[in-house]
C-alpha positions as CSV (number, residue, x, y, z in Angstrom):
1,X,260.0,106.3,3.0
2,X,256.3,106.5,3.7
3,X,255.4,106.5,-0.1
4,X,257.4,103.3,-0.5
5,X,255.6,101.5,2.4
6,X,252.3,102.7,0.9
7,X,253.1,101.2,-2.4
8,X,254.1,97.9,-0.9
9,X,250.9,97.8,1.2
10,X,248.8,98.2,-2.0
11,X,250.7,95.5,-3.8
12,X,250.3,93.1,-0.8
13,X,246.6,93.9,-0.5
14,X,246.2,93.2,-4.2
15,X,248.1,89.8,-3.9
16,X,245.9,88.8,-1.0
17,X,242.7,89.7,-2.9
18,X,243.8,87.6,-5.9
19,X,244.7,84.6,-3.6
20,X,241.4,84.9,-1.8
21,X,239.5,84.8,-5.1
22,X,241.5,81.9,-6.3
23,X,241.0,79.9,-3.1
24,X,237.2,80.6,-3.1
25,X,237.0,79.6,-6.7
26,X,238.8,76.3,-6.1
27,X,236.7,75.7,-2.9
28,X,233.4,76.0,-4.7
29,X,234.5,74.0,-7.7
30,X,236.2,71.0,-5.9
31,X,234.2,68.2,-4.5
32,X,233.5,67.5,-0.8
33,X,236.7,65.4,-0.7
34,X,238.8,68.2,-2.0
35,X,241.9,69.5,-0.3
36,X,240.2,72.7,0.9
37,X,237.2,70.9,2.3
38,X,239.4,68.3,4.1
39,X,241.4,71.2,5.5
40,X,238.2,72.8,6.7
41,X,237.0,69.7,8.5
42,X,240.4,69.1,10.1
43,X,240.5,72.6,11.3
44,X,237.0,72.4,12.8
45,X,237.8,69.1,14.5
46,X,240.9,70.7,16.0
47,X,239.1,73.8,17.2
48,X,235.9,72.4,18.6
49,X,237.5,70.5,21.6
50,X,239.5,73.6,22.3
51,X,236.3,75.7,22.3
52,X,234.5,73.2,24.6
53,X,237.4,73.2,27.1
54,X,237.5,77.0,27.1
55,X,233.7,77.1,27.5
56,X,233.9,74.7,30.5
57,X,236.8,76.7,32.1
58,X,235.0,80.0,31.6
59,X,231.5,78.8,32.8
60,X,232.2,79.1,36.5
61,X,233.7,82.5,36.0
62,X,230.7,83.6,34.0
63,X,228.3,82.2,36.6
64,X,230.2,84.0,39.4
65,X,230.1,87.2,37.4
66,X,226.4,86.8,36.9
67,X,225.8,86.1,40.6
68,X,227.8,89.2,41.6
69,X,225.9,91.4,39.2
70,X,222.6,90.0,40.4
71,X,223.4,90.8,44.1
72,X,222.7,94.5,43.5
73,X,219.4,93.7,41.8
74,X,218.4,91.3,44.6
75,X,219.3,93.9,47.2
76,X,217.1,96.4,45.5
77,X,214.2,94.0,45.2
78,X,214.6,93.0,48.9
79,X,214.4,96.6,50.0
80,X,211.4,97.2,47.8
81,X,209.6,94.1,49.2
82,X,210.5,95.1,52.8
83,X,209.1,98.5,52.2
84,X,205.9,97.0,50.8
85,X,205.7,94.6,53.7
86,X,205.9,97.4,56.2
87,X,203.2,99.3,54.3
88,X,200.9,96.3,54.3
89,X,201.4,95.7,58.0
90,X,200.5,99.4,58.7
91,X,197.4,99.0,56.6
92,X,196.4,95.8,58.5
93,X,196.8,97.6,61.8
94,X,194.7,100.6,60.6
95,X,192.0,98.2,59.3
96,X,191.9,96.4,62.7
97,X,191.5,99.7,64.5
98,X,188.7,100.7,62.2
99,X,187.1,97.3,62.7
100,X,187.3,97.6,66.5
101,X,186.0,101.2,66.4
102,X,183.0,100.2,64.2
103,X,182.2,97.4,66.6
104,X,182.2,99.8,69.6
105,X,180.1,102.3,67.7
106,X,177.6,99.7,66.7
107,X,177.2,98.7,70.4
108,X,176.7,102.4,71.4
109,X,174.1,102.7,68.6
110,X,172.4,99.6,69.9
111,X,172.3,101.0,73.5
112,X,170.9,104.3,72.2
113,X,168.1,102.5,70.3
114,X,167.2,100.4,73.3
115,X,167.0,103.4,75.7
116,X,164.7,106.4,75.8
117,X,167.5,108.8,76.7
118,X,168.7,111.7,74.6
119,X,172.4,111.3,74.2
120,X,175.4,113.0,72.6
121,X,178.3,110.8,71.4
122,X,181.8,111.8,72.5
123,X,185.4,110.5,72.3
124,X,187.9,110.1,75.2
125,X,190.7,112.6,74.6
126,X,192.4,112.5,78.0
127,X,192.8,110.5,81.3
128,X,193.8,111.3,84.8
129,X,197.6,111.2,85.2
130,X,197.4,109.6,88.7
131,X,196.0,106.4,90.1
132,X,194.3,108.4,92.9
133,X,191.8,109.9,90.5
134,X,189.5,108.0,88.1
135,X,188.8,110.9,85.7
136,X,188.6,111.1,81.9
137,X,188.3,114.0,79.5
138,X,185.8,114.1,76.5
139,X,185.8,116.1,73.3
140,X,182.3,117.6,74.0
141,X,181.5,120.7,76.1
142,X,179.2,123.6,76.7
143,X,179.0,124.3,73.0
144,X,177.4,120.9,72.6
145,X,174.9,121.4,75.5
146,X,177.0,119.4,78.0
147,X,176.4,120.5,81.7
148,X,177.6,119.5,85.1
149,X,176.2,116.3,86.6
150,X,175.1,114.8,83.3
151,X,175.4,111.0,83.3
152,X,177.8,109.2,80.9
153,X,177.2,105.6,79.7
154,X,178.5,103.0,77.3
155,X,176.9,99.8,76.0
156,X,178.0,98.0,79.2
157,X,176.2,100.5,81.5
158,X,176.9,103.6,83.6
159,X,180.5,104.9,83.7
160,X,180.3,108.2,85.5
161,X,179.1,111.8,85.5
162,X,180.2,115.3,84.2
163,X,182.0,117.2,87.0
164,X,182.9,120.3,84.9
165,X,182.8,121.5,81.3
166,X,184.4,124.1,79.1
167,X,183.2,125.2,75.7
168,X,184.8,122.3,73.8
169,X,185.5,119.6,76.5
170,X,184.3,118.2,79.7
171,X,185.7,116.1,82.6
172,X,184.0,112.9,83.7
173,X,184.4,111.4,87.2
174,X,184.2,107.6,86.8
175,X,182.1,105.5,89.2
176,X,185.4,103.7,90.1
177,X,186.7,106.9,91.6
178,X,187.0,106.7,95.4
179,X,185.2,110.0,95.7
180,X,182.3,108.8,93.6
181,X,178.9,107.8,95.0
182,X,175.9,106.5,93.0
183,X,172.5,105.9,94.3
184,X,171.6,102.3,93.1
185,X,168.9,99.7,93.5
186,X,169.1,95.9,93.6
187,X,166.6,94.7,91.0
188,X,165.7,91.4,92.7
189,X,165.0,92.8,96.1
190,X,164.2,96.5,95.4
191,X,166.7,97.6,98.1
192,X,168.6,100.8,97.6
193,X,172.1,101.7,98.6
194,X,175.1,103.7,97.5
195,X,177.7,102.4,95.1
196,X,181.2,103.7,95.9
197,X,184.5,103.5,94.0
198,X,187.6,102.1,95.6
199,X,191.2,103.0,95.1
200,X,191.7,99.4,93.8
201,X,189.2,100.1,91.0
202,X,186.5,97.9,92.6
203,X,182.9,98.9,93.3
204,X,181.4,98.5,96.8
205,X,177.7,98.6,97.5
206,X,177.0,100.1,100.9
207,X,174.0,100.5,103.2
208,X,172.3,97.2,102.4
209,X,170.8,95.6,105.5
210,X,172.5,92.5,106.9
211,X,169.1,90.7,106.7
212,X,168.9,91.4,102.9
213,X,168.2,88.4,100.6
214,X,170.3,89.6,97.7
215,X,172.8,87.1,96.3
216,X,175.7,86.9,93.9
217,X,174.6,87.6,90.3
218,X,171.8,90.0,91.1
219,X,171.6,93.0,88.8
220,X,172.2,96.5,90.1
221,X,170.8,99.7,88.4
222,X,170.6,103.4,89.2
223,X,167.9,104.2,91.7
224,X,167.2,107.8,90.5
225,X,167.5,109.0,94.1
226,X,169.6,112.0,94.9
227,X,168.7,113.9,91.8
228,X,172.0,113.1,89.9
229,X,171.6,109.9,87.8
230,X,168.5,108.9,85.8
231,X,166.7,105.8,87.1
232,X,167.2,102.4,85.6
233,X,170.7,102.6,84.1
234,X,172.5,99.3,84.4
235,X,175.5,99.5,86.7
236,X,176.6,95.9,87.2
237,X,176.0,92.6,89.0
238,X,176.7,91.5,92.6
239,X,180.0,89.7,92.6
240,X,180.5,89.0,96.3
241,X,178.3,89.1,99.5
242,X,179.7,88.9,103.0
243,X,178.6,89.6,106.5
244,X,180.8,91.7,108.9
245,X,180.6,91.0,112.6
246,X,178.8,93.7,114.6
247,X,177.8,95.6,111.5
248,X,174.3,96.6,110.5
249,X,175.1,96.2,106.8
250,X,176.4,93.6,104.4
251,X,179.7,93.9,102.6
252,X,178.9,93.7,98.9
253,X,181.2,94.0,95.8
254,X,179.7,94.8,92.4
255,X,181.2,94.0,89.1
256,X,180.7,96.2,86.0
257,X,180.7,94.9,82.5
258,X,182.8,98.0,81.5
259,X,186.6,97.8,81.1
260,X,187.4,101.3,82.4
261,X,191.0,101.1,81.2
262,X,189.9,100.9,77.5
263,X,187.2,103.6,77.2
264,X,187.3,105.3,73.8
265,X,183.7,106.3,72.7
266,X,180.9,107.1,75.2
267,X,177.4,108.6,75.3
268,X,176.5,111.6,77.4
269,X,172.8,111.7,78.6
270,X,171.5,115.2,78.0
271,X,168.0,114.7,79.4
272,X,167.1,116.9,82.4
273,X,168.4,115.5,85.7
274,X,166.0,113.7,88.1
275,X,164.6,116.2,90.6
276,X,165.8,119.0,88.3
277,X,163.3,119.1,85.5
278,X,164.5,122.5,84.3
279,X,167.8,121.0,83.3
280,X,169.7,123.9,85.0
281,X,173.2,123.2,86.2
282,X,173.6,123.0,90.0
C-alpha cells in the first residue's frame, strides 16, 4: 500500500512542477493584458480590502498586547527611578549636613583666630537625659589635656565649664544649669555680679545694685573673678531689667546668642585658670 501511495505522490509532484513551469512561461510571455496578469490583478484587488479589514480589526488587539507587555517594563523602570530618587534625596541630606557642619566649624575657627586663648575642638556626643540638668558630654578627655573647671565656648560665647573628665571624654555643665554660677561684668557700667541658670533655661544676673544704670542691650562678659572663668569671654546681652520692691538688687535677665539645644562642635579653653597659674586641677 505504501509503495503505491509513494508512486502516486511522485507522479503528482511531477505534474505540478510541469504545470508550474508552463504557467510561469505563459505569464512571462503574455502581455500585461493577458489572462494570468488580469487574474493576478483581480486577486490582489480582492485580497487588499480583506487585509485592510483584518489589520484594522487586529490593531486594537495588537495595541493592547503591546501595552500589557510594556507594563512590566514600566514597573521595572519605575522601581529603578524610585530607588535613584531615594539615593539622591539621601545625598542631598548628607550634603546639607556637611554644609551646616562646615559653617559651624568656620565660625569656631573665626572665634579661635579672634581670641588669645589656647583651645581644643570637641564634638558633643551626649546630653543630660533629664530637664533638671543642663549637662553635655564631649569626645575629649584627660588624654587630650582636658581638666576640671576648664571653660567651654562656641562662636556665640561662653556655654559652660568642665565638671569632670575621663581619659577619652568629659562632662560640661552648661551656664543654663540651675546649679551653675558665672562671675560676670556689665561692660557699660563695669559692675560685677553672678549669672545663674534657671530651670526654664533662662539666665538671671544677680547682685546688681538697684541704683545701677545698666539697660537693655548692654553686653555681659566674664569678670574673671572666682578663679574659674577667664576674663572677657562674651556671655550675652541684657534682655530685661526690673526693680523688685524692698530689694537691694535689680531683677535682670540675660540673653545668650547660643542655641543650647543645638550644640554640636565646641572649643575647650586649655589655658591655666585665673588665680590658678599652675593649671593644676582643683
